[in-house]
N, C-alpha and C positions, 0 to 999 in steps of 0.2 A: 577551502573546504573543495575536495575531488567533485567528480561528476559520478551520478549513481548509474548503476548497470541498469540498462532496459531491457527490463523481464520480458515484456511483449508489447507490444503495440495497439493494443486494446484494453479495456479494462475488464474483471474480473467480476463474475456475478456470483456474490455470494449471500447466503441466507444468516441471517445475525437475529438473533433473540433479544428482545428488550432486558437491559440490562444488565447485559453481560460485558464486559472490556475486552475490547480485542488488542492486537498491537501489529499495526502495520510494517510490513519490510518498506524501509525509505532508502536503502541502500541496493537494491535489485541483487544482492546475492542470493537468499532466502532460496533453499530448494523447495519451503512448504510455501510459495507464493499465495495468496498475497500478503503471509502475515510471516513475521519474525522468526527464525529458528537459532538465531545467535550467529550467524553467517558474516554478519558488520563488525564485528571484534577485529580489532586495529585497522578501524577505518575512521574517520569523523563521522559518520552515521548513526544513531541510535534509533530502535523501534518507538513507532508512532501510537502510542496508547490514546483509543477512544472507546466510548461505551456506546452501546446501541441504546437510541430514541424509544426504539417499536420493535418489534419482531417484524422484520419486512426484508425484503430481496435489496439490496444494495449494490453500487456499481464502483467497485475501490480500482485506484490508479494503476495500471500495469507498467506504465513507462517510466512510474517517478518524476514524472515533467509535472504535475499536476501545480495549480497555485492554489486549490482547497485540497490539501491533503488531509485525510487518504484518500477523498472521493473524485474519480476522473471526470476532468470539466475539457476533455475534447482534446489536452495537449498533444495528444499523440496523431494526431492529425496532420500536425506540423513537422512530422519528423520525416 
């Protein structure tokens, strides 16, 4: 599998709504970061769907290296 593109070296703070499903970009190529816009077509990557457990602000991984996708785990600190 190829390596993802690092979209940015810090997380995206995003407001999510309880019960709504979002599609996190795992390839780093999306122009709609941190969400998928279909730019992964032709790669080994697929968007990661997740449903918000509650309405809140979450921190989604921007470097695409997290071990807890789609959430930031601080992996960007070692890049």
